[in-house]
FIMAR-179290 format. One record per residue (C-alpha): residue number from 0; x, z, y; residue in one letter. Coordinates in pm, whole numbers, always signed. Example, Ala and Ser with C-alpha at 12.3 -4.5 7.8 and 13.67 -1.06 7.14 Angstrom:
2
PT;nr;x;z;y;rest
PT;0;+1230;+780;-450;A;
PT;1;+1367;+714;-106;S;
//
This chain:
191
PT;nr;x;z;y;rest
PT;0;+11228;+11107;+11758;X;
PT;1;+11057;+11121;+12092;X;
PT;2;+10708;+11271;+12093;X;
PT;3;+10429;+11159;+12324;X;
PT;4;+10251;+11354;+12594;X;
PT;5;+9972;+11604;+12563;X;
PT;6;+9606;+11536;+12501;X;
PT;7;+9498;+11637;+12852;X;
PT;8;+9442;+11403;+13144;X;
PT;9;+9794;+11448;+13284;X;
PT;10;+9975;+11118;+13312;X;
PT;11;+10304;+11262;+13196;X;
PT;12;+10439;+11362;+13536;X;
PT;13;+10471;+11024;+13707;X;
PT;14;+10793;+10853;+13802;X;
PT;15;+10864;+10773;+13439;X;
PT;16;+11008;+10439;+13334;X;
PT;17;+10870;+10486;+12983;X;
PT;18;+10579;+10294;+12837;X;
PT;19;+10240;+10455;+12768;X;
PT;20;+9966;+10385;+12513;X;
PT;21;+9643;+10583;+12542;X;
PT;22;+9294;+10567;+12403;X;
PT;23;+9007;+10757;+12246;X;
PT;24;+8899;+10735;+11885;X;
PT;25;+8520;+10771;+11900;X;
PT;26;+8425;+10709;+11536;X;
PT;27;+8580;+10673;+11193;X;
PT;28;+8391;+10480;+10921;X;
PT;29;+8344;+10591;+10649;X;
PT;30;+8240;+10913;+10820;X;
PT;31;+8509;+11176;+10865;X;
PT;32;+8244;+11444;+10930;X;
PT;33;+8267;+11387;+11308;X;
PT;34;+8614;+11541;+11312;X;
PT;35;+8822;+11326;+11546;X;
PT;36;+9102;+11582;+11582;X;
PT;37;+9418;+11553;+11379;X;
PT;38;+9456;+11175;+11360;X;
PT;39;+9822;+11088;+11405;X;
PT;40;+9870;+10784;+11623;X;
PT;41;+10222;+10649;+11596;X;
PT;42;+10409;+10368;+11764;X;
PT;43;+10692;+10212;+11569;X;
PT;44;+10934;+10021;+11788;X;
PT;45;+11079;+9806;+11513;X;
PT;46;+11372;+9661;+11707;X;
PT;47;+11526;+10009;+11752;X;
PT;48;+11360;+10176;+11449;X;
PT;49;+11214;+10457;+11663;X;
PT;50;+10876;+10626;+11616;X;
PT;51;+10671;+10791;+11892;X;
PT;52;+10359;+10993;+11798;X;
PT;53;+10069;+11198;+11924;X;
PT;54;+9786;+11372;+11742;X;
PT;55;+9430;+11325;+11862;X;
PT;56;+9253;+11610;+12037;X;
PT;57;+8907;+11736;+11932;X;
PT;58;+8758;+11461;+12152;X;
PT;59;+8970;+11192;+11981;X;
PT;60;+9204;+11121;+12276;X;
PT;61;+9571;+11036;+12237;X;
PT;62;+9855;+10970;+12482;X;
PT;63;+10192;+10836;+12367;X;
PT;64;+10480;+10800;+12608;X;
PT;65;+10825;+10673;+12522;X;
PT;66;+11074;+10392;+12542;X;
PT;67;+10905;+10147;+12304;X;
PT;68;+10884;+9823;+12505;X;
PT;69;+10908;+9542;+12255;X;
PT;70;+10752;+9220;+12139;X;
PT;71;+10730;+9376;+11793;X;
PT;72;+10550;+9714;+11828;X;
PT;73;+10329;+9852;+11550;X;
PT;74;+10054;+10106;+11623;X;
PT;75;+9935;+10310;+11321;X;
PT;76;+9636;+10547;+11290;X;
PT;77;+9701;+10803;+11012;X;
PT;78;+9468;+11067;+10863;X;
PT;79;+9665;+11393;+10846;X;
PT;80;+9395;+11553;+10628;X;
PT;81;+9443;+11293;+10352;X;
PT;82;+9819;+11274;+10312;X;
PT;83;+9875;+11041;+10609;X;
PT;84;+9630;+10779;+10476;X;
PT;85;+9648;+10467;+10692;X;
PT;86;+9315;+10430;+10877;X;
PT;87;+9415;+10130;+11087;X;
PT;88;+9712;+9932;+11213;X;
PT;89;+9780;+9670;+11477;X;
PT;90;+10078;+9499;+11639;X;
PT;91;+10106;+9454;+12014;X;
PT;92;+10362;+9355;+12275;X;
PT;93;+10448;+9630;+12520;X;
PT;94;+10619;+9527;+12842;X;
PT;95;+10870;+9762;+13011;X;
PT;96;+10700;+10042;+13207;X;
PT;97;+10354;+9918;+13097;X;
PT;98;+10055;+10147;+13046;X;
PT;99;+9813;+10017;+12784;X;
PT;100;+9468;+10182;+12773;X;
PT;101;+9294;+10086;+12450;X;
PT;102;+8966;+10247;+12563;X;
PT;103;+8714;+10365;+12301;X;
PT;104;+8817;+10285;+11944;X;
PT;105;+8624;+10285;+11617;X;
PT;106;+8835;+10278;+11302;X;
PT;107;+8652;+10103;+11019;X;
PT;108;+8824;+10017;+10692;X;
PT;109;+9153;+9949;+10873;X;
PT;110;+9009;+9749;+11165;X;
PT;111;+8972;+9847;+11529;X;
PT;112;+8630;+9814;+11693;X;
PT;113;+8519;+9912;+12046;X;
PT;114;+8222;+9899;+12286;X;
PT;115;+8272;+9799;+12650;X;
PT;116;+8080;+9650;+12944;X;
PT;117;+8113;+9278;+13017;X;
PT;118;+8247;+9203;+13368;X;
PT;119;+8352;+8834;+13350;X;
PT;120;+8262;+8525;+13143;X;
PT;121;+8481;+8212;+13111;X;
PT;122;+8320;+8020;+12827;X;
PT;123;+8208;+7673;+12731;X;
PT;124;+7963;+7680;+12440;X;
PT;125;+8126;+7924;+12197;X;
PT;126;+8489;+7930;+12310;X;
PT;127;+8683;+8069;+12601;X;
PT;128;+8736;+8426;+12717;X;
PT;129;+8545;+8733;+12827;X;
PT;130;+8666;+9028;+13030;X;
PT;131;+8543;+9380;+12960;X;
PT;132;+8641;+9702;+13135;X;
PT;133;+8750;+10006;+12937;X;
PT;134;+8594;+10343;+13014;X;
PT;135;+8783;+10648;+13129;X;
PT;136;+8965;+10778;+13432;X;
PT;137;+9198;+10475;+13442;X;
PT;138;+8977;+10173;+13355;X;
PT;139;+9163;+9870;+13228;X;
PT;140;+9043;+9511;+13198;X;
PT;141;+9059;+9380;+12841;X;
PT;142;+9057;+9003;+12781;X;
PT;143;+8853;+8898;+12478;X;
PT;144;+8950;+8560;+12330;X;
PT;145;+8648;+8376;+12185;X;
PT;146;+8683;+8082;+11946;X;
PT;147;+8441;+7870;+11747;X;
PT;148;+8492;+8109;+11453;X;
PT;149;+8383;+8414;+11658;X;
PT;150;+8034;+8530;+11555;X;
PT;151;+7828;+8643;+11857;X;
PT;152;+7488;+8805;+11801;X;
PT;153;+7205;+8957;+12004;X;
PT;154;+6913;+9121;+11819;X;
PT;155;+7053;+8979;+11490;X;
PT;156;+7035;+8621;+11624;X;
PT;157;+7347;+8405;+11668;X;
PT;158;+7415;+8307;+12028;X;
PT;159;+7689;+8119;+12215;X;
PT;160;+7945;+8279;+12443;X;
PT;161;+7784;+8122;+12751;X;
PT;162;+7454;+8300;+12661;X;
PT;163;+7609;+8637;+12746;X;
PT;164;+7534;+8813;+13077;X;
PT;165;+7753;+9020;+13309;X;
PT;166;+7681;+9392;+13265;X;
PT;167;+7588;+9374;+12897;X;
PT;168;+7757;+9624;+12666;X;
PT;169;+7935;+9450;+12380;X;
PT;170;+8052;+9579;+12043;X;
PT;171;+8376;+9386;+11985;X;
PT;172;+8562;+9369;+11655;X;
PT;173;+8891;+9184;+11638;X;
PT;174;+9268;+9196;+11646;X;
PT;175;+9491;+9292;+11934;X;
PT;176;+9701;+8995;+12038;X;
PT;177;+10069;+9030;+12111;X;
PT;178;+10040;+9030;+12489;X;
PT;179;+9893;+9304;+12704;X;
PT;180;+9526;+9400;+12675;X;
PT;181;+9408;+9095;+12481;X;
PT;182;+9187;+9084;+12172;X;
PT;183;+9110;+8792;+11942;X;
PT;184;+8742;+8856;+11862;X;
PT;185;+8606;+8818;+11508;X;
PT;186;+8259;+8944;+11597;X;
PT;187;+8077;+9035;+11920;X;
PT;188;+7737;+9204;+11923;X;
PT;189;+7528;+9260;+12234;X;
PT;190;+7409;+9623;+12226;X;
//
């Protein structure tokens, strides 16, 4: 096993050819009594059957570094306090030497949910893509895929993708797609 980096802001020393996944768990629903520490985040590189892990700090941050580039990588969020109960899971592609910043993450009944600011809109009616920027010291653009099945709301009213405005903060719920920082949105709410 190869264990990930620390929970501080160090990038692992630089010069590494390993891949990195980082993020911050900001909320767990149902409520975990505001205790974000002790969540094990593990990356399973299924082609080589290797696992890389880190445990969240008191602020919910994690940083995993290792040789897990693959088109078949599974990311698990496990609750150490409840016998490694699975809180959430997703599959993503990790390119060699890539650093993937997942930004702020809410775990809700096994799904991943996050809030970010809208920086670009490429939509016609209710399909296309949006770009949001993750928070943190190393902001990353995240591409949000919008389809006709994506439900977009503002003040509890349904709206179309092209009704959104640059600078709005969006609550996005969906699935990570298998390439880079891309999410297939199920729901988007303007906050």
